mmCIF file as gemmi writes it, N, C-alpha and C atoms, coordinates in Angstrom:
data_model
loop_
_atom_site.group_PDB
_atom_site.id
_atom_site.type_symbol
_atom_site.label_atom_id
_atom_site.label_alt_id
_atom_site.label_comp_id
_atom_site.label_asym_id
_atom_site.label_entity_id
_atom_site.label_seq_id
_atom_site.pdbx_PDB_ins_code
_atom_site.Cartn_x
_atom_site.Cartn_y
_atom_site.Cartn_z
_atom_site.occupancy
_atom_site.B_iso_or_equiv
_atom_site.pdbx_formal_charge
_atom_site.auth_seq_id
_atom_site.auth_asym_id
_atom_site.pdbx_PDB_model_num
ATOM 1 N N . MET Axp A 1 ? -55.187 -0.218 -110.325 1 0 ? 1 A 1
ATOM 2 C CA . MET Axp A 1 ? -55.379 -0.412 -111.742 1 0 ? 1 A 1
ATOM 3 C C . MET Axp A 1 ? -56.694 0.259 -112.134 1 0 ? 1 A 1
ATOM 4 N N . SER Axp A 2 ? -56.642 1.037 -113.198 1 0 ? 2 A 1
ATOM 5 C CA . SER Axp A 2 ? -57.856 1.744 -113.617 1 0 ? 2 A 1
ATOM 6 C C . SER Axp A 2 ? -58.793 0.802 -114.362 1 0 ? 2 A 1
ATOM 7 N N . LYS Axp A 3 ? -60.027 1.276 -114.517 1 0 ? 3 A 1
ATOM 8 C CA . LYS Axp A 3 ? -61.046 0.479 -115.183 1 0 ? 3 A 1
ATOM 9 C C . LYS Axp A 3 ? -60.667 0.153 -116.627 1 0 ? 3 A 1
ATOM 10 N N . ASN Axp A 4 ? -60.107 1.146 -117.331 1 0 ? 4 A 1
ATOM 11 C CA . ASN Axp A 4 ? -59.727 0.941 -118.736 1 0 ? 4 A 1
ATOM 12 C C . ASN Axp A 4 ? -58.636 -0.116 -118.876 1 0 ? 4 A 1
ATOM 13 N N . VAL Axp A 5 ? -57.678 -0.099 -117.959 1 0 ? 5 A 1
ATOM 14 C CA . VAL Axp A 5 ? -56.589 -1.061 -118 1 0 ? 5 A 1
ATOM 15 C C . VAL Axp A 5 ? -57.126 -2.462 -117.737 1 0 ? 5 A 1
ATOM 16 N N . LYS Axp A 6 ? -58.051 -2.597 -116.791 1 0 ? 6 A 1
ATOM 17 C CA . LYS Axp A 6 ? -58.645 -3.9 -116.49 1 0 ? 6 A 1
ATOM 18 C C . LYS Axp A 6 ? -59.386 -4.442 -117.707 1 0 ? 6 A 1
ATOM 19 N N . VAL Axp A 7 ? -60.127 -3.587 -118.377 1 0 ? 7 A 1
ATOM 20 C CA . VAL Axp A 7 ? -60.877 -4.004 -119.554 1 0 ? 7 A 1
ATOM 21 C C . VAL Axp A 7 ? -59.915 -4.459 -120.65 1 0 ? 7 A 1
ATOM 22 N N . GLU Axp A 8 ? -58.827 -3.725 -120.841 1 0 ? 8 A 1
ATOM 23 C CA . GLU Axp A 8 ? -57.846 -4.101 -121.852 1 0 ? 8 A 1
ATOM 24 C C . GLU Axp A 8 ? -57.201 -5.446 -121.527 1 0 ? 8 A 1
ATOM 25 N N . VAL Axp A 9 ? -56.861 -5.666 -120.261 1 0 ? 9 A 1
ATOM 26 C CA . VAL Axp A 9 ? -56.247 -6.928 -119.846 1 0 ? 9 A 1
ATOM 27 C C . VAL Axp A 9 ? -57.219 -8.086 -120.067 1 0 ? 9 A 1
ATOM 28 N N . VAL Axp A 10 ? -58.459 -7.908 -119.655 1 0 ? 10 A 1
ATOM 29 C CA . VAL Axp A 10 ? -59.467 -8.951 -119.835 1 0 ? 10 A 1
ATOM 30 C C . VAL Axp A 10 ? -59.676 -9.215 -121.325 1 0 ? 10 A 1
ATOM 31 N N . SER Axp A 11 ? -59.717 -8.159 -122.104 1 0 ? 11 A 1
ATOM 32 C CA . SER Axp A 11 ? -59.903 -8.292 -123.543 1 0 ? 11 A 1
ATOM 33 C C . SER Axp A 11 ? -58.755 -9.088 -124.174 1 0 ? 11 A 1
ATOM 34 N N . GLU Axp A 12 ? -57.528 -8.819 -123.751 1 0 ? 12 A 1
ATOM 35 C CA . GLU Axp A 12 ? -56.367 -9.544 -124.268 1 0 ? 12 A 1
ATOM 36 C C . GLU Axp A 12 ? -56.43 -11.021 -123.883 1 0 ? 12 A 1
ATOM 37 N N . VAL Axp A 13 ? -56.811 -11.294 -122.636 1 0 ? 13 A 1
ATOM 38 C CA . VAL Axp A 13 ? -56.907 -12.679 -122.162 1 0 ? 13 A 1
ATOM 39 C C . VAL Axp A 13 ? -57.974 -13.421 -122.959 1 0 ? 13 A 1
ATOM 40 N N . VAL Axp A 14 ? -59.113 -12.796 -123.162 1 0 ? 14 A 1
ATOM 41 C CA . VAL Axp A 14 ? -60.191 -13.426 -123.924 1 0 ? 14 A 1
ATOM 42 C C . VAL Axp A 14 ? -59.723 -13.694 -125.354 1 0 ? 14 A 1
ATOM 43 N N . SER Axp A 15 ? -59.04 -12.735 -125.957 1 0 ? 15 A 1
ATOM 44 C CA . SER Axp A 15 ? -58.533 -12.915 -127.323 1 0 ? 15 A 1
ATOM 45 C C . SER Axp A 15 ? -57.565 -14.081 -127.403 1 0 ? 15 A 1
ATOM 46 N N . GLU Axp A 16 ? -56.694 -14.201 -126.419 1 0 ? 16 A 1
ATOM 47 C CA . GLU Axp A 16 ? -55.73 -15.31 -126.401 1 0 ? 16 A 1
ATOM 48 C C . GLU Axp A 16 ? -56.439 -16.655 -126.263 1 0 ? 16 A 1
ATOM 49 N N . VAL Axp A 17 ? -57.417 -16.719 -125.382 1 0 ? 17 A 1
ATOM 50 C CA . VAL Axp A 17 ? -58.153 -17.965 -125.168 1 0 ? 17 A 1
ATOM 51 C C . VAL Axp A 17 ? -58.897 -18.354 -126.437 1 0 ? 17 A 1
ATOM 52 N N . VAL Axp A 18 ? -59.575 -17.405 -127.056 1 0 ? 18 A 1
ATOM 53 C CA . VAL Axp A 18 ? -60.312 -17.681 -128.284 1 0 ? 18 A 1
ATOM 54 C C . VAL Axp A 18 ? -59.35 -18.147 -129.373 1 0 ? 18 A 1
ATOM 55 N N . SER Axp A 19 ? -58.216 -17.49 -129.486 1 0 ? 19 A 1
ATOM 56 C CA . SER Axp A 19 ? -57.212 -17.869 -130.479 1 0 ? 19 A 1
ATOM 57 C C . SER Axp A 19 ? -56.73 -19.299 -130.262 1 0 ? 19 A 1
ATOM 58 N N . GLU Axp A 20 ? -56.476 -19.665 -129.004 1 0 ? 20 A 1
ATOM 59 C CA . GLU Axp A 20 ? -56.029 -21.023 -128.695 1 0 ? 20 A 1
ATOM 60 C C . GLU Axp A 20 ? -57.093 -22.052 -129.044 1 0 ? 20 A 1
ATOM 61 N N . VAL Axp A 21 ? -58.348 -21.743 -128.738 1 0 ? 21 A 1
ATOM 62 C CA . VAL Axp A 21 ? -59.439 -22.67 -129.03 1 0 ? 21 A 1
ATOM 63 C C . VAL Axp A 21 ? -59.574 -22.854 -130.539 1 0 ? 21 A 1
ATOM 64 N N . VAL Axp A 22 ? -59.526 -21.762 -131.275 1 0 ? 22 A 1
ATOM 65 C CA . VAL Axp A 22 ? -59.653 -21.846 -132.73 1 0 ? 22 A 1
ATOM 66 C C . VAL Axp A 22 ? -58.504 -22.65 -133.315 1 0 ? 22 A 1
ATOM 67 N N . GLN Axp A 23 ? -57.303 -22.441 -132.833 1 0 ? 23 A 1
ATOM 68 C CA . GLN Axp A 23 ? -56.151 -23.173 -133.353 1 0 ? 23 A 1
ATOM 69 C C . GLN Axp A 23 ? -56.204 -24.648 -132.987 1 0 ? 23 A 1
ATOM 70 N N . SER Axp A 24 ? -56.783 -24.968 -131.837 1 0 ? 24 A 1
ATOM 71 C CA . SER Axp A 24 ? -56.831 -26.366 -131.411 1 0 ? 24 A 1
ATOM 72 C C . SER Axp A 24 ? -57.934 -27.14 -132.122 1 0 ? 24 A 1
ATOM 73 N N . LYS Axp A 25 ? -58.918 -26.431 -132.666 1 0 ? 25 A 1
ATOM 74 C CA . LYS Axp A 25 ? -59.996 -27.095 -133.388 1 0 ? 25 A 1
ATOM 75 C C . LYS Axp A 25 ? -59.451 -27.69 -134.673 1 0 ? 25 A 1
ATOM 76 N N . LYS Axp A 26 ? -59.886 -28.896 -134.956 1 0 ? 26 A 1
ATOM 77 C CA . LYS Axp A 26 ? -59.445 -29.563 -136.174 1 0 ? 26 A 1
ATOM 78 C C . LYS Axp A 26 ? -60.242 -28.987 -137.335 1 0 ? 26 A 1
ATOM 79 N N . THR Axp A 27 ? -59.537 -28.579 -138.359 1 0 ? 27 A 1
ATOM 80 C CA . THR Axp A 27 ? -60.222 -28.069 -139.54 1 0 ? 27 A 1
ATOM 81 C C . THR Axp A 27 ? -60.161 -29.136 -140.625 1 0 ? 27 A 1
ATOM 82 N N . VAL Axp A 28 ? -61.274 -29.327 -141.279 1 0 ? 28 A 1
ATOM 83 C CA . VAL Axp A 28 ? -61.353 -30.318 -142.341 1 0 ? 28 A 1
ATOM 84 C C . VAL Axp A 28 ? -61.221 -29.579 -143.66 1 0 ? 28 A 1
ATOM 85 N N . LYS Axp A 29 ? -60.189 -29.899 -144.398 1 0 ? 29 A 1
ATOM 86 C CA . LYS Axp A 29 ? -59.967 -29.244 -145.679 1 0 ? 29 A 1
ATOM 87 C C . LYS Axp A 29 ? -60.807 -29.872 -146.772 1 0 ? 29 A 1
ATOM 88 N N . THR Axp A 30 ? -60.958 -31.16 -146.717 1 0 ? 30 A 1
ATOM 89 C CA . THR Axp A 30 ? -61.785 -31.845 -147.707 1 0 ? 30 A 1
ATOM 90 C C . THR Axp A 30 ? -62.634 -32.888 -147 1 0 ? 30 A 1
ATOM 91 N N . GLY Axp A 31 ? -63.803 -33.094 -147.524 1 0 ? 31 A 1
ATOM 92 C CA . GLY Axp A 31 ? -64.682 -34.09 -146.953 1 0 ? 31 A 1
ATOM 93 C C . GLY Axp A 31 ? -64.544 -35.408 -147.685 1 0 ? 31 A 1
ATOM 94 N N . VAL Axp A 32 ? -65.507 -36.256 -147.473 1 0 ? 32 A 1
ATOM 95 C CA . VAL Axp A 32 ? -65.473 -37.576 -148.094 1 0 ? 32 A 1
ATOM 96 C C . VAL Axp A 32 ? -66.509 -37.701 -149.203 1 0 ? 32 A 1
ATOM 97 N N . GLY Axp A 33 ? -67.103 -36.592 -149.56 1 0 ? 33 A 1
ATOM 98 C CA . GLY Axp A 33 ? -68.147 -36.603 -150.582 1 0 ? 33 A 1
ATOM 99 C C . GLY Axp A 33 ? -67.703 -37.208 -151.899 1 0 ? 33 A 1
ATOM 100 N N . LYS Axp A 34 ? -66.51 -36.844 -152.352 1 0 ? 34 A 1
ATOM 101 C CA . LYS Axp A 34 ? -66.014 -37.388 -153.621 1 0 ? 34 A 1
ATOM 102 C C . LYS Axp A 34 ? -65.88 -38.903 -153.555 1 0 ? 34 A 1
ATOM 103 N N . GLU Axp A 35 ? -65.387 -39.384 -152.426 1 0 ? 35 A 1
ATOM 104 C CA . GLU Axp A 35 ? -65.223 -40.831 -152.273 1 0 ? 35 A 1
ATOM 105 C C . GLU Axp A 35 ? -66.581 -41.524 -152.261 1 0 ? 35 A 1
ATOM 106 N N . ILE Axp A 36 ? -67.542 -40.946 -151.551 1 0 ? 36 A 1
ATOM 107 C CA . ILE Axp A 36 ? -68.887 -41.532 -151.498 1 0 ? 36 A 1
ATOM 108 C C . ILE Axp A 36 ? -69.486 -41.579 -152.899 1 0 ? 36 A 1
ATOM 109 N N . LEU Axp A 37 ? -69.368 -40.476 -153.636 1 0 ? 37 A 1
ATOM 110 C CA . LEU Axp A 37 ? -69.913 -40.442 -154.998 1 0 ? 37 A 1
ATOM 111 C C . LEU Axp A 37 ? -69.223 -41.449 -155.906 1 0 ? 37 A 1
ATOM 112 N N . GLN Axp A 38 ? -67.924 -41.61 -155.75 1 0 ? 38 A 1
ATOM 113 C CA . GLN Axp A 38 ? -67.187 -42.588 -156.553 1 0 ? 38 A 1
ATOM 114 C C . GLN Axp A 38 ? -67.696 -44.004 -156.262 1 0 ? 38 A 1
ATOM 115 N N . LEU Axp A 39 ? -67.907 -44.304 -154.987 1 0 ? 39 A 1
ATOM 116 C CA . LEU Axp A 39 ? -68.381 -45.633 -154.601 1 0 ? 39 A 1
ATOM 117 C C . LEU Axp A 39 ? -69.814 -45.867 -155.086 1 0 ? 39 A 1
ATOM 118 N N . ILE Axp A 40 ? -70.635 -44.814 -155.052 1 0 ? 40 A 1
ATOM 119 C CA . ILE Axp A 40 ? -71.997 -44.947 -155.579 1 0 ? 40 A 1
ATOM 120 C C . ILE Axp A 40 ? -71.931 -45.204 -157.085 1 0 ? 40 A 1
ATOM 121 N N . ALA Axp A 41 ? -71.057 -44.493 -157.777 1 0 ? 41 A 1
ATOM 122 C CA . ALA Axp A 41 ? -70.929 -44.64 -159.237 1 0 ? 41 A 1
ATOM 123 C C . ALA Axp A 41 ? -70.505 -46.053 -159.62 1 0 ? 41 A 1
ATOM 124 N N . GLU Axp A 42 ? -69.677 -46.67 -158.801 1 0 ? 42 A 1
ATOM 125 C CA . GLU Axp A 42 ? -69.228 -48.041 -159.085 1 0 ? 42 A 1
ATOM 126 C C . GLU Axp A 42 ? -70.37 -49.042 -158.976 1 0 ? 42 A 1
ATOM 127 N N . ASN Axp A 43 ? -71.42 -48.669 -158.243 1 0 ? 43 A 1
ATOM 128 C CA . ASN Axp A 43 ? -72.651 -49.46 -158.143 1 0 ? 43 A 1
ATOM 129 C C . ASN Axp A 43 ? -72.421 -50.9 -157.697 1 0 ? 43 A 1
ATOM 130 N N . ARG Axp A 44 ? -71.509 -51.087 -156.751 1 0 ? 44 A 1
ATOM 131 C CA . ARG Axp A 44 ? -71.226 -52.442 -156.253 1 0 ? 44 A 1
ATOM 132 C C . ARG Axp A 44 ? -71.533 -52.598 -154.773 1 0 ? 44 A 1
ATOM 133 N N . LEU Axp A 45 ? -71.651 -51.476 -154.042 1 0 ? 45 A 1
ATOM 134 C CA . LEU Axp A 45 ? -71.795 -51.546 -152.595 1 0 ? 45 A 1
ATOM 135 C C . LEU Axp A 45 ? -73.129 -50.957 -152.132 1 0 ? 45 A 1
ATOM 136 N N . THR Axp A 46 ? -73.623 -51.496 -151.032 1 0 ? 46 A 1
ATOM 137 C CA . THR Axp A 46 ? -74.812 -50.928 -150.401 1 0 ? 46 A 1
ATOM 138 C C . THR Axp A 46 ? -74.385 -49.677 -149.618 1 0 ? 46 A 1
ATOM 139 N N . ASN Axp A 47 ? -75.368 -48.913 -149.164 1 0 ? 47 A 1
ATOM 140 C CA . ASN Axp A 47 ? -75.05 -47.735 -148.357 1 0 ? 47 A 1
ATOM 141 C C . ASN Axp A 47 ? -74.255 -48.117 -147.11 1 0 ? 47 A 1
ATOM 142 N N . LYS Axp A 48 ? -74.653 -49.197 -146.475 1 0 ? 48 A 1
ATOM 143 C CA . LYS Axp A 48 ? -73.952 -49.647 -145.273 1 0 ? 48 A 1
ATOM 144 C C . LYS Axp A 48 ? -72.489 -49.992 -145.585 1 0 ? 48 A 1
ATOM 145 N N . GLN Axp A 49 ? -72.276 -50.67 -146.691 1 0 ? 49 A 1
ATOM 146 C CA . GLN Axp A 49 ? -70.907 -51.035 -147.08 1 0 ? 49 A 1
ATOM 147 C C . GLN Axp A 49 ? -70.078 -49.791 -147.426 1 0 ? 49 A 1
ATOM 148 N N . ILE Axp A 50 ? -70.732 -48.793 -148.036 1 0 ? 50 A 1
ATOM 149 C CA . ILE Axp A 50 ? -70.029 -47.547 -148.35 1 0 ? 50 A 1
ATOM 150 C C . ILE Axp A 50 ? -69.601 -46.852 -147.063 1 0 ? 50 A 1
ATOM 151 N N . VAL Axp A 51 ? -70.485 -46.801 -146.069 1 0 ? 51 A 1
ATOM 152 C CA . VAL Axp A 51 ? -70.139 -46.189 -144.774 1 0 ? 51 A 1
ATOM 153 C C . VAL Axp A 51 ? -68.938 -46.909 -144.172 1 0 ? 51 A 1
ATOM 154 N N . GLU Axp A 52 ? -68.976 -48.231 -144.169 1 0 ? 52 A 1
ATOM 155 C CA . GLU Axp A 52 ? -67.871 -49.007 -143.602 1 0 ? 52 A 1
ATOM 156 C C . GLU Axp A 52 ? -66.557 -48.708 -144.32 1 0 ? 52 A 1
ATOM 157 N N . LYS Axp A 53 ? -66.606 -48.637 -145.639 1 0 ? 53 A 1
ATOM 158 C CA . LYS Axp A 53 ? -65.4 -48.373 -146.43 1 0 ? 53 A 1
ATOM 159 C C . LYS Axp A 53 ? -64.86 -46.97 -146.149 1 0 ? 53 A 1
ATOM 160 N N . VAL Axp A 54 ? -65.746 -45.983 -146.116 1 0 ? 54 A 1
ATOM 161 C CA . VAL Axp A 54 ? -65.325 -44.597 -145.856 1 0 ? 54 A 1
ATOM 162 C C . VAL Axp A 54 ? -64.717 -44.486 -144.462 1 0 ? 54 A 1
ATOM 163 N N . LEU Axp A 55 ? -65.35 -45.089 -143.471 1 0 ? 55 A 1
ATOM 164 C CA . LEU Axp A 55 ? -64.824 -45.013 -142.102 1 0 ? 55 A 1
ATOM 165 C C . LEU Axp A 55 ? -63.512 -45.782 -141.96 1 0 ? 55 A 1
ATOM 166 N N . GLU Axp A 56 ? -63.349 -46.826 -142.757 1 0 ? 56 A 1
ATOM 167 C CA . GLU Axp A 56 ? -62.089 -47.57 -142.756 1 0 ? 56 A 1
ATOM 168 C C . GLU Axp A 56 ? -60.958 -46.681 -143.296 1 0 ? 56 A 1
ATOM 169 N N . ASN Axp A 57 ? -61.264 -45.929 -144.35 1 0 ? 57 A 1
ATOM 170 C CA . ASN Axp A 57 ? -60.272 -45.038 -144.955 1 0 ? 57 A 1
ATOM 171 C C . ASN Axp A 57 ? -60.08 -43.734 -144.194 1 0 ? 57 A 1
ATOM 172 N N . HIS Axp A 58 ? -61.129 -43.293 -143.491 1 0 ? 58 A 1
ATOM 173 C CA . HIS Axp A 58 ? -61.104 -42.008 -142.774 1 0 ? 58 A 1
ATOM 174 C C . HIS Axp A 58 ? -61.746 -42.183 -141.403 1 0 ? 58 A 1
ATOM 175 N N . PRO Axp A 59 ? -61.079 -42.822 -140.466 1 0 ? 59 A 1
ATOM 176 C CA . PRO Axp A 59 ? -61.695 -43.111 -139.168 1 0 ? 59 A 1
ATOM 177 C C . PRO Axp A 59 ? -62.067 -41.861 -138.367 1 0 ? 59 A 1
ATOM 178 N N . GLU Axp A 60 ? -61.478 -40.715 -138.704 1 0 ? 60 A 1
ATOM 179 C CA . GLU Axp A 60 ? -61.774 -39.489 -137.967 1 0 ? 60 A 1
ATOM 180 C C . GLU Axp A 60 ? -63.084 -38.841 -138.422 1 0 ? 60 A 1
ATOM 181 N N . ARG Axp A 61 ? -63.639 -39.294 -139.528 1 0 ? 61 A 1
ATOM 182 C CA . ARG Axp A 61 ? -64.882 -38.74 -140.051 1 0 ? 61 A 1
ATOM 183 C C . ARG Axp A 61 ? -66.076 -39.309 -139.297 1 0 ? 61 A 1
ATOM 184 N N . LYS Axp A 62 ? -67.191 -38.648 -139.45 1 0 ? 62 A 1
ATOM 185 C CA . LYS Axp A 62 ? -68.415 -39.086 -138.782 1 0 ? 62 A 1
ATOM 186 C C . LYS Axp A 62 ? -69.483 -39.448 -139.805 1 0 ? 62 A 1
ATOM 187 N N . THR Axp A 63 ? -69.069 -40.09 -140.866 1 0 ? 63 A 1
ATOM 188 C CA . THR Axp A 63 ? -69.979 -40.471 -141.935 1 0 ? 63 A 1
ATOM 189 C C . THR Axp A 63 ? -70.981 -41.506 -141.424 1 0 ? 63 A 1
ATOM 190 N N . THR Axp A 64 ? -72.24 -41.318 -141.794 1 0 ? 64 A 1
ATOM 191 C CA . THR Axp A 64 ? -73.294 -42.235 -141.36 1 0 ? 64 A 1
ATOM 192 C C . THR Axp A 64 ? -74.059 -42.761 -142.583 1 0 ? 64 A 1
ATOM 193 N N . TYR Axp A 65 ? -74.921 -43.711 -142.326 1 0 ? 65 A 1
ATOM 194 C CA . TYR Axp A 65 ? -75.793 -44.253 -143.365 1 0 ? 65 A 1
ATOM 195 C C . TYR Axp A 65 ? -76.595 -43.116 -143.99 1 0 ? 65 A 1
ATOM 196 N N . SER Axp A 66 ? -77.064 -42.196 -143.163 1 0 ? 66 A 1
ATOM 197 C CA . SER Axp A 66 ? -77.857 -41.067 -143.656 1 0 ? 66 A 1
ATOM 198 C C . SER Axp A 66 ? -77.064 -40.184 -144.614 1 0 ? 66 A 1
ATOM 199 N N . CYS Axp A 67 ? -75.776 -40.027 -144.363 1 0 ? 67 A 1
ATOM 200 C CA . CYS Axp A 67 ? -74.925 -39.235 -145.264 1 0 ? 67 A 1
ATOM 201 C C . CYS Axp A 67 ? -74.915 -39.848 -146.657 1 0 ? 67 A 1
ATOM 202 N N . VAL Axp A 68 ? -74.702 -41.143 -146.707 1 0 ? 68 A 1
ATOM 203 C CA . VAL Axp A 68 ? -74.646 -41.84 -147.993 1 0 ? 68 A 1
ATOM 204 C C . VAL Axp A 68 ? -76.018 -41.792 -148.664 1 0 ? 68 A 1
ATOM 205 N N . ALA Axp A 69 ? -77.066 -41.984 -147.895 1 0 ? 69 A 1
ATOM 206 C CA . ALA Axp A 69 ? -78.423 -41.93 -148.443 1 0 ? 69 A 1
ATOM 207 C C . ALA Axp A 69 ? -78.711 -40.544 -149.009 1 0 ? 69 A 1
ATOM 208 N N . TRP Axp A 70 ? -78.206 -39.5 -148.358 1 0 ? 70 A 1
ATOM 209 C CA . TRP Axp A 70 ? -78.39 -38.13 -148.839 1 0 ? 70 A 1
ATOM 210 C C . TRP Axp A 70 ? -77.746 -37.974 -150.214 1 0 ? 70 A 1
ATOM 211 N N . TYR Axp A 71 ? -76.503 -38.447 -150.354 1 0 ? 71 A 1
ATOM 212 C CA . TYR Axp A 71 ? -75.822 -38.359 -151.648 1 0 ? 71 A 1
ATOM 213 C C . TYR Axp A 71 ? -76.58 -39.139 -152.714 1 0 ? 71 A 1
ATOM 214 N N . ARG Axp A 72 ? -77.014 -40.342 -152.37 1 0 ? 72 A 1
ATOM 215 C CA . ARG Axp A 72 ? -77.732 -41.179 -153.335 1 0 ? 72 A 1
ATOM 216 C C . ARG Axp A 72 ? -79.027 -40.486 -153.782 1 0 ? 72 A 1
ATOM 217 N N . SER Axp A 73 ? -79.712 -39.868 -152.837 1 0 ? 73 A 1
ATOM 218 C CA . SER Axp A 73 ? -80.952 -39.143 -153.137 1 0 ? 73 A 1
ATOM 219 C C . SER Axp A 73 ? -80.695 -37.966 -154.073 1 0 ? 73 A 1
ATOM 220 N N . LYS Axp A 74 ? -79.629 -37.227 -153.809 1 0 ? 74 A 1
ATOM 221 C CA . LYS Axp A 74 ? -79.283 -36.072 -154.654 1 0 ? 74 A 1
ATOM 222 C C . LYS Axp A 74 ? -78.906 -36.524 -156.071 1 0 ? 74 A 1
ATOM 223 N N . VAL Axp A 75 ? -78.258 -37.68 -156.176 1 0 ? 75 A 1
ATOM 224 C CA . VAL Axp A 75 ? -77.902 -38.217 -157.483 1 0 ? 75 A 1
ATOM 225 C C . VAL Axp A 75 ? -79.176 -38.607 -158.238 1 0 ? 75 A 1
ATOM 226 N N . ARG Axp A 76 ? -80.07 -39.317 -157.563 1 0 ? 76 A 1
ATOM 227 C CA . ARG Axp A 76 ? -81.31 -39.763 -158.206 1 0 ? 76 A 1
ATOM 228 C C . ARG Axp A 76 ? -82.15 -38.591 -158.699 1 0 ? 76 A 1
ATOM 229 N N . SER Axp A 77 ? -82.157 -37.496 -157.917 1 0 ? 77 A 1
ATOM 230 C CA . SER Axp A 77 ? -82.981 -36.34 -158.28 1 0 ? 77 A 1
ATOM 231 C C . SER Axp A 77 ? -82.286 -35.436 -159.306 1 0 ? 77 A 1
ATOM 232 N N . GLY Axp A 78 ? -81.049 -35.776 -159.677 1 0 ? 78 A 1
ATOM 233 C CA . GLY Axp A 78 ? -80.328 -35 -160.674 1 0 ? 78 A 1
ATOM 234 C C . GLY Axp A 78 ? -79.634 -33.757 -160.131 1 0 ? 78 A 1
ATOM 235 N N . GLN Axp A 79 ? -79.6 -33.604 -158.816 1 0 ? 79 A 1
ATOM 236 C CA . GLN Axp A 79 ? -78.967 -32.426 -158.214 1 0 ? 79 A 1
ATOM 237 C C . GLN Axp A 79 ? -77.45 -32.555 -158.124 1 0 ? 79 A 1
ATOM 238 N N . ILE Axp A 80 ? -76.968 -33.783 -158.144 1 0 ? 80 A 1
ATOM 239 C CA . ILE Axp A 80 ? -75.52 -34.045 -158.13 1 0 ? 80 A 1
ATOM 240 C C . ILE Axp A 80 ? -75.231 -35.063 -159.225 1 0 ? 80 A 1
ATOM 241 N N . ASP Axp A 81 ? -74.18 -34.804 -159.983 1 0 ? 81 A 1
ATOM 242 C CA . ASP Axp A 81 ? -73.766 -35.754 -161.02 1 0 ? 81 A 1
ATOM 243 C C . ASP Axp A 81 ? -72.72 -36.707 -160.459 1 0 ? 81 A 1
ATOM 244 N N . LEU Axp A 82 ? -72.814 -37.951 -160.88 1 0 ? 82 A 1
ATOM 245 C CA . LEU Axp A 82 ? -71.8 -38.925 -160.493 1 0 ? 82 A 1
ATOM 246 C C . LEU Axp A 82 ? -70.527 -38.682 -161.286 1 0 ? 82 A 1
ATOM 247 N N . PRO Axp A 83 ? -69.387 -38.982 -160.681 1 0 ? 83 A 1
ATOM 248 C CA . PRO Axp A 83 ? -68.137 -38.847 -161.432 1 0 ? 83 A 1
ATOM 249 C C . PRO Axp A 83 ? -68.074 -39.902 -162.528 1 0 ? 83 A 1
ATOM 250 N N . LYS Axp A 84 ? -67.351 -39.581 -163.56 1 0 ? 84 A 1
ATOM 251 C CA . LYS Axp A 84 ? -67.146 -40.54 -164.65 1 0 ? 84 A 1
ATOM 252 C C . LYS Axp A 84 ? -66.215 -41.634 -164.161 1 0 ? 84 A 1
ATOM 253 N N . LEU Axp A 85 ? -66.576 -42.864 -164.434 1 0 ? 85 A 1
ATOM 254 C CA . LEU Axp A 85 ? -65.72 -43.981 -164.064 1 0 ? 85 A 1
ATOM 255 C C . LEU Axp A 85 ? -64.625 -44.131 -165.1 1 0 ? 85 A 1
ATOM 256 N N . GLU Axp A 86 ? -63.438 -44.362 -164.62 1 0 ? 86 A 1
ATOM 257 C CA . GLU Axp A 86 ? -62.319 -44.593 -165.53 1 0 ? 86 A 1
ATOM 258 C C . GLU Axp A 86 ? -62.425 -46.015 -166.062 1 0 ? 86 A 1
ATOM 259 N N . THR Axp A 87 ? -62.296 -46.155 -167.351 1 0 ? 87 A 1
ATOM 260 C CA . THR Axp A 87 ? -62.327 -47.492 -167.938 1 0 ? 87 A 1
ATOM 261 C C . THR Axp A 87 ? -60.907 -47.895 -168.318 1 0 ? 87 A 1
ATOM 262 N N . VAL Axp A 88 ? -60.624 -49.119 -168.069 1 0 ? 88 A 1
ATOM 263 C CA . VAL Axp A 88 ? -59.302 -49.653 -168.39 1 0 ? 88 A 1
ATOM 264 C C . VAL Axp A 88 ? -59.464 -50.621 -169.539 1 0 ? 88 A 1
ATOM 265 N N . GLU Axp A 89 ? -58.738 -50.363 -170.605 1 0 ? 89 A 1
ATOM 266 C CA . GLU Axp A 89 ? -58.812 -51.246 -171.763 1 0 ? 89 A 1
ATOM 267 C C . GLU Axp A 89 ? -57.89 -52.444 -171.532 1 0 ? 89 A 1
ATOM 268 N N . THR Axp A 90 ? -58.404 -53.592 -171.861 1 0 ? 90 A 1
ATOM 269 C CA . THR Axp A 90 ? -57.582 -54.807 -171.723 1 0 ? 90 A 1
ATOM 270 C C . THR Axp A 90 ? -57.218 -55.292 -173.118 1 0 ? 90 A 1
ATOM 271 N N . VAL Axp A 91 ? -56.039 -55.832 -173.232 1 0 ? 91 A 1
ATOM 272 C CA . VAL Axp A 91 ? -55.578 -56.37 -174.503 1 0 ? 91 A 1
ATOM 273 C C . VAL Axp A 91 ? -55.689 -57.883 -174.425 1 0 ? 91 A 1
ATOM 274 N N . ASP Axp A 92 ? -56.41 -58.439 -175.38 1 0 ? 92 A 1
ATOM 275 C CA . ASP Axp A 92 ? -56.583 -59.909 -175.394 1 0 ? 92 A 1
ATOM 276 C C . ASP Axp A 92 ? -55.488 -60.576 -176.162 1 0 ? 92 A 1
């Protein structure tokens, strides 16, 4: 086998391995940021309670207290806006 053929074979094997690894990696299409912001906007839960709720709804996520604190900090500094809360009208 010539040197060029060996390089091509190795290159193909490496490409296949890389392709398999990339395909096996879990890709996250959406994060939990919207949910965290919604829970902060409701203003009923502590950061710890928000983490517990998010992990209950999304056990595969790695949300931490620091994540929630980061969002809260960005909201306080005006860098992120809270979502508008939906109001439900009640008829008496």
